[in-house]
N, C-alpha and C positions, 0 to 999 in steps of 0.2 A: 504493500500500500504506500502510495505517495502522500505524505502529509505536509500541509503548509499551515503553520501556526503564526498568527499575528493579530494584534488588535487593529481596529480600523485606523487608529491614529498612526500606527507604525507603518501600515501599508500605504496610506495616502499621504505623501509628502506635501501635496498641495491640498490641504484640508480646510474645513470650515473652522478656522481659528481653533484648532483642536486642543489648544491649551485649556479652552473652556468646554469644549465638546469632545469628551473622551470616554465613550462607553466601554466598560471593561467586559472581558469574557467573550470576545468575538473571535472565532477561528474558522478557517476554511480547510477542507480536506477533500481528497479524492480517493475513493475506494479502489481496490484492485480491479473490480468489475466495471469501472468507468463511472459510477455514480458520483456526482458532485455533491458536497455537503457543506453547509454553513451553520455554525452554532452561534446563537446570541443569548447569553445568559441575562436573566432579569430576576434577581433573588427576591424581589418584593412580591412576586406573584405566587399564588398558591397552586398554579396550574402550569402545564407545559403543552405547547402546540408543536406537532410534527406535521409539516406541510410538504407534500411531494408533488412537484410539477413534472408531469409527463409532457415532453416537448412535442405534442401533436394536438391538433384541434381542427376546426372546420376549414382552416386554410389549406389543409392537406387532403381535402375530399374532392371528388368529382361530382358531376351532376347526379350520376346514378347512385352515389353513396352519400349524398348530402344528409347531414344529421347523424352520421355513423359514430363520430367521436362522442357526441352527447348520448346516443343510445348505448354505447359501450360503457360510459360512465354509470348509467343506470344499472346495466347488467352486472357490474362488479359488486353490487349489493345483493346478489341472488345466491350466494354460496360459493364455497371453495372446496378443494379436495379434502379439507379437514373439518370444515364447518358448514352445516346446512344454513339456509338463509335465516331461519329463526335463531339459530345458535349465534350467528353473526351479530344480530341485533341484541340478543340477550347478553352476550359477552360484553358488548359495549355498554349497555345500560347498567350492567352489574358494577362497573367501575366508574359510573357517572361520566361517560365519555360523550363528547360531541364528535360524531363521525359523519362527515358530509363531503360533498364534492361540487365543483362547478366547471363548466366547459367554456372556453373562449376560442378565439380564432387560431392562436398558435400554441395553445396549451390545454391540458386537462389537469385540474388541481384537486388534490385530495387532502382534506384537513382532518386531523385527529387531535383533539384537545381533551386532556384528562387532568384530574388532580395529580399533583406531582408524584405521589407515591404509586400511581398506577400507569405512568407513561410507558414503562417497558412493556406492560401487557397491551396497552393501546397500540404501540408501534408493531407488536407482533400481529395484531388483528389487521392493521393497515397493510403490512407487507404480505400477509396471507392473501388479502384481496388483490393486491397489485400483481403478484406473481403466480398465484394458485387458483384464480377464479375458473370455474368450470363452464360458465355461460350455458346453462342447461336449456335443452330444447323445449322442455315442458313449460318453462317460464318466459319464453321469448315472445309469444303472442300477447301474454298478459302485460309484459313490459312495453310492448308496442302500444297497447291501449293507454298506458299511463303517459307515454310520450305524446301520443295524439291528443290527450286531454291537455297536456301542457301547451301544445301548439294552439289548441282551441282557446285556451285562456289568454295566450299572447295575442291572438288575432282579435279577441274581444276588446283590446285596448286600441283606441284610434291611432296612437302614435306608431304602432307596430308597422302598419302598411307604409307610412311615410318613410320610416327608417329603411324598410326593405326596398322600397323604390330607389332611394338614394344610393344604397349599397350596390344594387344591381346595375345602376348606370355608371357610377364612378369606377367600379371594378369589373365591368362586363368582360366576359371571357376568362375571369379568374375565380377561384374558389371563394374569394371574399364577397363575390356578388350574391352568394347564397346565404340564407339564414342559418345561424349556428344550430338551431333546433331541427333544421330540415323542413320539409313540407309534408302535407298529408300524403302526397303521391310517393315521395321518396321513402318515407317511413313504412307505408303500407306495403310497398313492393320490395323492400330491402330484405334479402335472405340472410340467414344466420352465418352461412359459410364465409362470406367476405368479411363479416365482423370478426369472426374468429381469426382469420388471416391477419386482419388489421391489429388485433390484440397481440398476437404472437410477434408481429413485426415492429411494434411500437412500445409495448410495455416490457422493455428490457432496461437494465440498470444504467447502461451507457447512454440512455435517452432520457434520464431523469435527474432532477435536482432536489435534494432534501434540505429544508431549512427547519431548524429546531429552535424554538423561542420560549423562554420562560425560566422557571426555577429548577436548575439542575447543575451538576458538576460536569464540566466538559470532558475530563479524563474518563469518568465512568460512562458518560453518554457515548463517547467514541467507541468504547468496547461493546456497548449494547448495539450501536449502529452497525459495527462490523459483523456481529453475530446475527443480526436480524435482517439487514438489507444487503450485506456483503456476500452472502452465500450464493444467490442466483448468478449464473454466468452471463457474460455480455452476449449480445446478438447483433445481427445486421438489421439496421433500421429500414423499414419498408415505407416507400413513398409511392402512392398510386400514380398512374399515368393515364391521360385521356387526350387523344389527338385534338388539337384546337382548343384545349381547355387547360390553363396553366394553374399550378398550385404553389404553395410555399412562399418564398421570397421573390419569385419571378415578377418583375414589374413591367413586362413588355406590353401588357394590355392596359392602356389607359384611355379614358373617354374624353370627348370634348363635344361642344355643340349645345343646342337648346332642346330640351325634352319636355313633353307635356304628359301629365298624368292626372287622374281624378281621385278624389277622396270623399268620404262620407261626412262632410262638414259644410258649413255655410261660408267659410272663409276661403280666400285664395292664399296659397302659400308659395313663396319663392325661395329657392335655395341657390346661392351662387357659390360654387366651389373653385377657389383659386389654388393652383398648384404651388406647393412650397418646396424648398430644397430637400433633396432626398437624404442627405447626410450632413446636416449642419453641426456646429459645435454642441456638445452636451449642454443642456439647460436652455438652449435657444428657444424651443417651443414652450417651455414652462413660463419663461418671462413674457413671450408673446401673448400667451393666453391670459396672463395676469394683467397685461395692458389692454387687452381687447375689450373687456367689459366697459371701461370708461369711454373708449373710442366709439363703441356701438351706441352707448347712451347718447353721445353727442350727435352721432349720425341720425338716430331716431328723432331727436328734437329738431335737427335741421331739415330732415325729410318731411316731417309734419308741417313745418313752417312753409316749405316751398311747395309741397305737393298736396297738402290737405290732411284732414282728420281721418280719412279712410284708412290710413296707415295705423295699424293697431300696435305693432311692436317690431323692433329690429334687434336681433341678438347675433352673437358670433361665437364660434368655437373652433378649436384646432382638432383635426382628426388625424392622428398619427398611425402609421402602419409601416412595416418594412417594405410594403409594396408601393405605397404612395402617401404623401402627406398633403393635407389640404387645410386652408382657412375657409370655413364655411360660414357664410352670412345668411341668416334666416329672417325672412320678413313675412309678416302676416297682414293681409289687407281685407277690408270689408267688402271690396268689389274688385272686378277685373279692369276697371276703367283706366287705371294709371300704371298698369303692369310694365309697359314698355318704358315709360318715363322713369319709373323707379329702378328698373334694371340698369338703365344708362347712368342714372345718378349714382347708384351704388358701385358700379364698375369704375367710374371715374374717381369717386371718393376713396375707394379701397386702394386703387393704384397710387394715389397721392398720400396714403396714410403713413405717418411717421411712428416708429416704434422706439421711442427714446425713453429710457428709464434712468432716473437720477441715482447717484451712488447710495444715498440713504435709503431709497426705495429698494435697491438690491439687497442692502443689509436687512431691511425689514422682511423681505421675502425669504431670506436665508433663515431668519429667526422663526418665521412661520413654518418653514420646512423642518427645522429642528423640533419644533413642537409636534408636528405631524409624526415625525419619526418616533419620538417618545410615546406619543399616544398609541401608535401601532404596536409598540412593544407591550402595552397593557392589554392588548386584545390579540392573542396569538393566532386565532382563526382569521382575523381581519388582516394581520400581517401577511398571511399566505394569499388572501384574495387580492390585496392591494398590489403585491409585488409579483404575482404569478406571471404576468405578461412581460415584466422586466427580466425575470429569470429565463423565460422561454426564448425571448428575442435577443437578449444581450448577455445572458449568462451571469454567473456570480460576480465577475469583475465589473460588468455593466451596472449591477446593483450597487456595488461598493463605490463606484465612481460618482454616484449621485450625491455623495457627501463631500463635495469639493467646492469651497467658496470661490476660488479663482475661476472655476468653471462658469459660475454665474456672472462674475465680473467680465470674463472674456466674452461670454455669450452676449452680455449687454452691449459691449463695444461692437460686436458683429451685427447685432440687431439694429443698432442706431444707424448703421450704414445701409441696412437692407431695404430694398424697394421691391414691392410685388409687381411682377411683369406678366404679360400674357393675358389672353381672354379667359374668363371663367367658364366652367361648365354650368349651365343654367337648367334647373329643374323646376317646373311650374306645376303645382297641384291645383286644379280647378275644382269647385264644388260639383258634386254629382247633382244632376237635375232630377228632382223627385217631387212628388205631391206634398202638400202641407202635412206636417207631422206634429202631433201634440206630444212633446217630450216631458214626461213626468219628472216632477221634482225629485389600623394595625395596632390602631389603638382605639380605645373607647371614645366615642363621640361625646361632646359636652354641649348641653343646651344652655344658652344665655338669653334670658328674657329681660330685655331692657324696658322696664316699666316706665322709666322717665322719658324715653325717646320713642317707644313703641316698636322697636326693632326686635324680631325673633331671629336669633342666630344659632346655627348648629356648626360647630367646628370639630374637625377630626384631623389628627396628625398622621402623616405617612412619611416617615423619615427616609424611606428607601427610594422615593421618587423625587425627581427635581421639578415635578409639575405642580402647578396651581390650578385647582378646579373650583369654580364658583358657580353655584346653581341658584338662580332667583326663581322661586315659585310664587306666582301672583295668584292671590286667592279670589274666589267669588266671581270668576270670569262671566259665567252665564247670567248672573244677576245684573251685573253692570252692562253687559251687552244688550240684554232685554230692555234696559232703560235708555241706552244711548245709541245703539246701532249694531246691525249685523256684522259679524267678523271684525269688530272694532279691535280686539286684541291682536289678531293676525296682522291687521293693517298697521297698528301702532308698533308692533315688534319689527315689522318690515322697515318702517321709518327709522327705527333705532339701528337696524342693520345697515341701512344706507349711510347713516351718520358715521358709524364705526368704520365703514369702507372708504370714507372721504380721505383725500390725500393728507389733509391737516392732521386727522386722527392717526392715520397709519404712520406718519412720520413720528408722531409723539410716542406711539406704543411699540415702535420697532424693537427697543431693547427688551421688552417684555414677551415678545412672540405671541401676543394674544390672538386667539381665534374666537369668533362669536357664532353661535347657532341660535337663531331667533325664531325659527319655525321649522317643524318637522315636515317631511314629505310623506304623505300617507300612502303613496304608491311604491315606496321603496321598502322592501321587506326589512323588518327589524328597525326601521327608522320611525315607526309609528307607535312605539310602546309608550310614549309620553303623551299622546293626544288624549285630551279629556275635556268634556264640555265645561267643567267648573274650575279649571285652573290653566294658567298660561305659564310660560317659563322663558328664561334666557339662560343659555349655557355658555360659560366662558372657560376656555382652557389656555394655558400659557406656561411660561417658565417662572419659577419661584425664586430666581436669583436675586431680584430686588422686590421682595414681597411688599415692603412699605410703599414703594413707588407704584407698583401695580394696583394695590388696593386703593391708594389715594386717587389714582386716575379713575378707577371704576366708580368710586363713590361720587366723584365730581361728575362723571359722565352720566350717572344715574340721576343725581339730584338736579343737574342743570338741563336735562333733556326736555325740550318741547319741540314736537314735530313741526316742520315748516309746511306751508301750503304745497310747495314743489315736491317735498318728500311724500306727502299724502297723495297727491295726484299720481305719482309714479307707482306707489304701493297699491293704489286702488285701480290701476289700469288693467285691461284684459290681459291674461297671460298669453304667452306666445302661441301662435298657431291655432287659436280657437280650441285648445285642448281642454277647456273647461267643459266641453261637451263630454258626457260620460256614457258608459254602457247603459243603454236605456232599460234593457231587461233586468240588469243587476240593480239599477236604481229602484225600479218598481219593486223588486224582490226585497230590497233593504227597507223600503218604506212600509211594505206589508208586515215585515217582521217587527219593525219598531211599533207599528200601530197595535199589534196584537200581543206583544210581549211586555211592553212597558206601561206603567201607570203614568198619568200626567204629573209633571213636576209643578208644585204650587207656584213657582216663579216663572214658569214658561209662558210666553205669549209670543206675539208676532213683533219682533224688534223692528224699529224704524230703520229707514235707509240711512246709512252713515254719511255725514257731511264733515267738512273740516272742523267746523265749530263744535259739532257734537263729539268729534274725536278728542278735542281739547278738553271738553267737559268730562268725557270718559277717563282721560288720563289723570285728571285731578283726584279721582277716587281710586283708580286702579293702579296707576304708576306712582305709588307712594311707599316709603319705607314701612309704614304701618300695615300695608296690605301685602307684604312680602315675607316669605320664610327664606332666609339666606342659609344655604348649606355650603360649607367651604372645607376642602381637603387640601392640605399643603404640608411641607416638611416642618412647619413651625408648630409650637404647642398651642392648644386651644386658647388658653388665657392670652397669649401673645396676639393671636389672630383677633380675639375679642376686643383687645385694646385699640385695634386699628379702626373700630367702628364707633368709637366714642362720639356722641353727638350726631350720629347718623339717624335722622328721624326727628319728628316734631311732636309726636304723641297727639295727633289730631283726633284721636278717638279710635281705639283698637277694637275691631270686630273679631272676637275669638271663637266664633261659631265654627264647627267642623265643616269640612268639604261636603258638597252636595253630590250624591251619586244616585243614578237612576235605580229603581227597584222594579223587579218583575211583578206583573199584574196577573195573578192566577185567573184562568178562565173558569166560568161557572158551568160551562157545557162544552163538549167537543167542538172544535173549529176546523172546517175544511174549506180551503180557498184554492181555486185554480184559475189562472189567467194566462192570456197570451202576451208574450213580451217581445217576440222577434229576436233577431240576433243569432250568434253562432252557437250559443249554449242555452240549455234549460237550467233553472235554479230550483233546488228542492230544500225544504225544511220540514222536519218532523221533531216534535218534542212535547214535554209536559213540565209543569211548574209545581214545586212542592214547598210548603213552609217548613223550615228546619230549625233545629236547636243550634245556636252558634257554636256550642261545644263540639258539634259533629263536623265542623268545617275541615279539619285536617284529614279525617277518615274519608270524607266525601271527595276531597281532592285526590287521595290515593285511589279511590274507586274510579274517579274520572280518568285518571292516567291509565288504569287497567282497561277500562272500557274503550277509551280512545285507541289504545294499541290494538285491541282485538278488532274493533270496527274498521279502522283504517286498513289493517292487514287483510281483512275479509273483502271489503269493497274495492280497495286499490290493488293490493298485491295479488290476491287470489283471482278476482274477477276483472281487474283492469278497467273499472267503470268510472274512475275519477282520477284526477291528478292531485289537486289540492283540496282538502276538505277540513271542516271543523266538526269534531265529535267529542262528546263527554259531558261534563257537568260544569256549568258556570254559576258562581255564587255571588249574589249581591245582597248585602245586609242579611236578612233572615229568610231569603228565598233562594231556591236552587232550580236551575233550568237544566233538565236532562234533554239533550238534543243532538241532532246531526244536521248539517247543511253543507251543500256544495253545488258546484256547477258541473254539468255533464252534457254530452252530446244528446240531441233530442231522441235518438233511437234507443237510448239507455233508460229513459224515464220509466216506462212501464215494466221494465225488468226489476228496477230498484224499489219502486213504491211498495209492493207487497212484503218486502223484507224489513221495513222499518221497525215494526213493533217487536220483532224477535231480537233486535239489536240491543234493546233495553229490558230484557227479561232475565230472570235468574238463571236460565239455561246458559247464558253467556259466561257464567261463573262456575260451571260444573267442574272445570279443571283447575280452579283457583287454589293455589297453595302459598305457603309462607315465602318461598323463594321468589314467586312472582310478585308478591307485594314488595319484598325487599328490592327487587330489580327495578320496579316502577318508581318507587320512592327515591332510590339512589340516582336513577336517570334524571328525575326532576330536580333533585338537589344539585346535580352536576350542571344542569342547564341554568339554574338560578345562580350558582357560583359563577358560571360563565358570563351571565348578564351583569354581574356585579364586579367584574374585573377592573374596569376603568375607574379612575378616581371620580370622574364626572357622573357616572352611573351610580356609584356609591352615594354621592351627594344627593342625587335625585331620590333614591329610596329613603334616605333619612328625612328629607323634606316632605315627601309624599306621606310617610308614616305619621309624621307630626301633624300634618294637615287633616288627614282623614280619620286617624285613630287617637290623636292627642298624645301619642307616644312615639318618639322618633325611633325606638327600638322594636316596634310592633312587627315589622317585617322579619327581623331576625328571630323574634320569639315564635312567630308562626312557623318558620322553617324548622326550628328546634322541636316544636310540637309535632310537626309532620314526621320527623325522624323516629318518633316514638310510636307511630301507628303500627298496629299488628294485624294479622289475618283475621282475628276475632273482631276487631273494630270494623274492618271493611265489610265482612259478612253481615254484621249487625246493621250498619247503615243501609246496605243494599236491601235487606229484608224490610227495613223500616220505611224507605222512601221510594224504591224502584218498582212501582206498581203499574206505570204506564196509563194511569187513569186520566181522563179528560185531556186527550191529546190535541195538539195544534198541528195541522198539516197545511203547508203553503207551497204551491207549485206555480212557477212562472215558466211557461213553455216557450 
């Protein structure tokens, strides 16, 4: 084995001022079988993540095999030569593991995250999947069904077709022109034999990169890696060929010209794709994208001034690929009338665009990158996701070179001289003509209650991390929005986000490396866990090197903030591309569920339309220290942190009532609803509501985990009738909802409906034993540990618990109660509540 040991600072002579930025415990290795390995130790974590990047993805597929990489990713979870599929799942759950995968254009990434003491077992499971999967014939059609459901779910989103059209035009004749998921036709017609050939020719160690991040000892880990991943022999890497259709890094097929497409929306969309250098200095595109947001904001204002109000938005992004790089300008119009004029305007303006970044802005960008790096080390699974494409396209050295400040300095100089040349490729999406349509609507935390100022502060010390995490939880959002205006919190937060992105603020906070999250994106998985109708939040993460300075800045920024008219108008403008249009069938389904599951909130009414004046009135009640629970995690002691908030707040009257949460409304008689919704999928719900004893909540959660596992395995894994689904027991206050809901293809509806009642019967628990309860509870505890890895998420759970339970430790206490649940407890609550009486059935076909 060839072994290369060095810290990042020793390896990179031109580094980001590594006297200040010197993470220890980084080493790079190469196993005898060709697998590349990088270790990054982070002793403050209770978990370890092992991420394996297989250097193959949709960029290496032909038209006939489109979607094969993603299909293979699914198949690897169906059993090995030593473990049946259920054993694979059970072995992972037993150690509290997060075992998942994702597929991209140039990679397939496998993530295994476990508590530190179980990582050796976790890596053994992962290596077994990678090298010993059997790809069973009897599971293939079922897995096809799951992938087809995933494609259907993707197609239900309006933006999917737009993205597919752009890819197919920019990369025509190349594998990148095809969707990573494949298409209905390619998946349905794909035989198993070429998938097996693809597996044998790509899942070889010399085509893989392993990164291990978290709490471990590198010397011990190296021996484990040798024994677990180092035994399989190397192999020849297989790359498919197709005459006239290129794959991989081949860039010989590039498009140009004007293309017209249609889409199911009322807006006209224009995409202009300008070719960019194929191999610029490292960091060139990072800085260009950083500058692009301000540039396109100016373009939008100027275009509206010259061409009129039918221009809804203009945005820009950089699309990087080894095959071709593009600056893509995206414009949304209310009509087709000024398409030609807008294309000419944008082409001319982009050609004249200057990309000049000041030295202090480069330093600020570097600080932000340092913050991002430290943040990724707190989330081992996200480290793998964020860096999979870098490992696949540039290797370990390409990853390490991203920590080079002179890289950004040199890139800024090159960017300043750069001028975009050549005509863009233009893609115009016109609205589909259709009839009128009615679219339905580490240490213990300490609590400091400042009675004199009104501030509620929770502080927790983490001496192992250089990060500062500040979570502002704004109380009583729904009450104030009902009084002052719909989505007032979202708009106000967006205004604050704009202010924090201003050049003046960015220059000021450069030494702190602060990043701000002001609103979650409900469409990104795991980015919507904070969304709640009765609280808002601001999340701030940065470096704790100058804690006094950072907190002083944040206090001033909070207390002095009043949104401007311009910030309000920008925040309140339509989102790009008319994408506020949603899946009509899914919207109808959600409305029907809300109508029949929830009782009315006493504060709920029809909020007025928001104006700038009403936003200011809203802010006077909502955006005050007295209405915020502040949760802070830093390397400093809680008393020290508390001292930094002396005088923060004016005690204008503290409302200490707990958070408002919806409660289920039990039906008095069975409900059955069936409606037509159109669209690519049907949506199904079946369930019943029971009043419960709060002491039964931990046992009910354990029962929910067991039921969910069994139901999902039955409907998805055995029958292939759904891709993503919700099943189990949801608890709100003293009510529990036993339910299942999911989207499926229309032809599956009548197959599934007769099965619903049996899924919540005692027969589902015939094989229940103590080991199954232990496995389910440990699996959940592993997931919860996983969600609480980052400092900012820990801060969130502290504030959430304080607001809704009046006890900042209630979250931890509940998880401890869950650990004590036994088989007897689960059987008791199942017999007590799971009777299936007074069911609610909702079907939107």
